[in-house]
C-alpha positions in Angstrom: 36.9 22.4 -24.0 34.1 22.9 -22.2 32.1 20.2 -20.5 28.8 19.3 -21.9 26.7 18.8 -18.8 24.1 16.6 -19.8 21.6 16.3 -17.4 18.6 18.8 -17.4 19.2 22.2 -15.2 16.4 24.2 -14.1 12.4 24.1 -12.9 9.6 22.3 -15.1 8.2 25.8 -15.7 11.2 27.0 -17.3 11.8 23.8 -19.3 8.5 22.9 -20.3 6.0 25.7 -19.8 3.3 23.9 -21.7 3.7 20.9 -18.9 3.7 23.1 -15.9 0.7 24.8 -17.2 -1.5 21.5 -17.7 -0.5 20.9 -14.2 -1.2 24.3 -12.7 -5.2 23.2 -14.7 -5.5 20.2 -12.6 -4.3 21.8 -9.4 -7.1 24.2 -10.0 -9.5 21.1 -11.3 -9.2 19.5 -7.9 -9.7 22.4 -6.0 -12.7 23.5 -7.8 -14.8 20.3 -8.8 -15.6 17.5 -5.9 -15.0 13.8 -7.6 -16.1 11.5 -5.4 -13.7 8.2 -6.2 -13.2 6.7 -3.2 -9.7 5.1 -4.0 -8.3 8.5 -4.7 -6.9 10.9 -2.2 -5.6 14.7 -1.9 -1.8 14.3 -1.2 -0.2 16.9 1.3 2.1 19.1 -0.3 5.3 17.8 1.9 4.2 14.0 0.9 4.4 15.1 -2.8 7.7 16.8 -1.6 9.4 13.6 -0.4 7.8 11.1 -3.3 9.4 13.7 -5.9 12.5 14.0 -4.3 16.2 12.5 -5.3 15.3 9.3 -3.4 13.4 8.5 -6.8 17.0 8.5 -8.5 18.1 5.3 -6.8 17.1 1.8 -6.6 16.5 -0.1 -3.6 15.7 -3.7 -4.4 15.3 -5.2 -0.8 15.0 -3.7 2.9 16.6 -2.0 5.7 18.8 -4.0 8.4 16.2 -6.2 10.1 17.8 -4.9 13.2 16.9 -1.6 12.6 13.5 -2.0 13.7 14.1 -2.2 17.1 15.8 0.6 17.3 14.4 4.1 19.1 14.2 7.2 16.7 16.7 9.0 18.8 18.9 5.8 17.8 18.1 5.3 14.3 18.3 9.3 13.3 21.9 9.5 14.7 22.9 9.3 11.4 26.9 8.7 11.9 26.4 6.1 14.4 24.4 4.4 11.8 26.6 5.2 8.4 29.0 3.7 9.9 27.4 0.6 11.0 26.4 0.6 7.6 30.3 0.5 6.3 31.1 -1.9 8.9 28.5 -4.1 7.9 27.4 -3.4 4.3 24.0 -3.6 3.0 21.7 -6.6 2.1 20.1 -5.1 -0.9 21.5 -6.0 -4.3 22.1 -2.4 -5.4 24.6 -0.2 -3.4 24.3 3.4 -2.8 21.1 3.2 0.0 22.7 3.9 2.8 20.2 7.1 3.4 17.5 5.3 2.0 17.6 2.5 4.5 17.2 5.5 7.2 14.2 6.6 5.5 12.5 3.4 4.8 13.4 2.0 8.5 11.8 5.7 10.1 8.8 5.0 7.9 8.2 1.6 9.1 8.8 2.6 12.9 5.8 5.4 12.2 3.7 3.4 10.4 3.7 0.5 13.4 3.4 3.2 16.2 0.1 4.2 14.6 -1.2 1.3 14.1 -0.3 -0.1 17.8 -2.8 -0.3 19.8 -3.6 -1.8 23.5 -3.3 -5.4 22.2 -0.4 -5.3 20.2 2.7 -3.0 20.2 4.4 -1.5 17.8 7.5 -3.8 18.4 5.0 -6.8 17.3 4.1 -4.9 13.9 5.9 -5.6 11.0 5.2 -3.0 8.1 6.1 -3.1 4.5 5.9 0.4 3.0 7.2 -0.3 -0.1 4.0 -1.4 -2.3 2.8 1.6 -4.6 -0.8 0.8 -3.7 -3.1 -1.3 -2.3 -3.6 -3.4 -5.7 0.3 -4.6 -5.7 -0.2 -5.2 -2.2 -2.8 -7.3 -2.6 -1.5 -9.3 -5.5 1.2 -10.0 -2.9 -0.9 -11.6 -0.2 -2.9 -13.6 -3.2 0.6 -15.2 -4.5 1.6 -16.0 -1.0 -1.5 -17.8 0.1 -3.4 -19.1 -3.0 -2.3 -20.8 -6.3 -3.8 -19.9 -9.9 -7.4 -21.6 -10.1 -8.5 -21.2 -6.1 -11.4 -19.7 -4.6 -11.7 -16.4 -3.2 -14.2 -14.7 -1.6 -14.6 -11.1 -1.9 -16.5 -8.0 -1.6 -18.8 -7.5 -5.0 -17.5 -4.6 -6.8 -21.2 -3.1 -7.8 -21.7 -3.6 -4.2 -18.6 -1.2 -2.7 -15.7 -4.1 -3.3 -12.4 -3.3 -5.0 -11.0 -4.5 -8.4 -8.8 -6.4 -6.9 -11.6 -8.6 -5.1 -12.3 -11.2 -7.8 -13.1 -8.5 -10.5 -12.9 -10.1 -14.1 -11.0 -6.6 -15.4 -8.2 -7.4 -12.5 -5.7 -10.4 -12.3 -7.4 -11.2 -9.2 -10.9 -11.9 -11.2 -8.2 -13.9 -14.3 -5.9 -15.7 -12.3 -8.3 -17.2 -9.4 -12.0 -18.0 -8.9 -14.0 -15.4 -7.2 -16.8 -16.0 -5.5 -18.3 -12.5 -4.4 -20.4 -11.4 -1.2 -22.7 -8.4 -1.3 -24.9 -6.1 0.8 -28.4 -6.7 1.4 -31.0 -4.4 -1.2 -33.3 -3.5 2.0 -30.7 -1.7 4.0 -27.7 -1.8 2.2 -25.8 -4.2 5.0 -23.3 -7.3 4.5 -25.9 -10.0 5.8 -22.9 -12.3 7.7 -25.4 -15.2 7.5 -25.3 -14.8 4.0 -21.3 -14.6 3.8 -21.0 -17.5 5.9 -23.7 -19.6 3.6 -21.6 -19.0 0.6 -18.3 -19.5 2.2 -19.1 -23.1 3.6 -20.6 -23.8 -0.1 -17.6 -22.3 -1.7 -15.0 -23.5 0.6 -12.5 -20.2 -0.5 -9.2 -20.0 0.3 -8.9 -16.8 1.1 -12.1 -14.4 2.4 -11.4 -10.4 1.8 -12.7 -8.5 4.0 -12.9 -4.6 3.1 -14.0 -2.6 0.3 -13.5 0.7 -1.4 -17.3 2.1 -0.4 -18.8 0.6 2.9 -19.7 3.4 4.9 -20.1 0.7 8.3 -18.7 -0.9 10.2 -17.3 -4.3 9.0 -17.2 -7.1 11.5 -14.1 -8.3 11.3 -14.6 -10.8 14.0 -17.3 -12.7 12.1 -15.3 -12.7 9.1 -12.4 -14.5 10.9 -15.1 -16.6 12.8 -16.3 -18.0 9.4 -12.4 -18.0 7.8 -12.1 -20.7 11.2 -14.8 -22.3 10.0 -14.3 -23.2 6.4 
């Protein structure tokens, strides 16, 4: 009796030519039209290959071994040694079968830390979480760690260049917390740090979000830091 393979075999064009054709049309639309949405980006083909790879088949809840962060890249990519260690020590993750994913995630953490390192902070002093799917769940993680529902948060107004997660009523940040916005000046579209300080002193927010989606100026992070320290 022949074995019936339950998995789909073949590429998308052969299995579902309609969807494949629509994806091709979308690729043409993106190539031919300029739509300036700040939170969208063009993903290189190599990144799409990685995101759409077999790594998507597994459920890697948890994080890689902590001490792997301190290995240099050559040590980390010595796959035979790392897998032998993995077999001896096991995995801290809830589900098993993640030994290769551990290496991929640690490599991503290390390389990201190297990109963000600077003269003041070295890569080995940076912790990188590469798991959030976008800025929105990452921001939500920060809010739930540092504030409680009903607390006041202060963010950049959506209509002035802020993000939905900075207190918009359309987002959980505006439903769970009490948002107090800061804005840009009408005459030059620049954030008035004196006004930010005034609002912060009056509102006493638990969090101040310094960042936005569409603000074509340098951010005065030191100024925001000083205001946060004061209030």
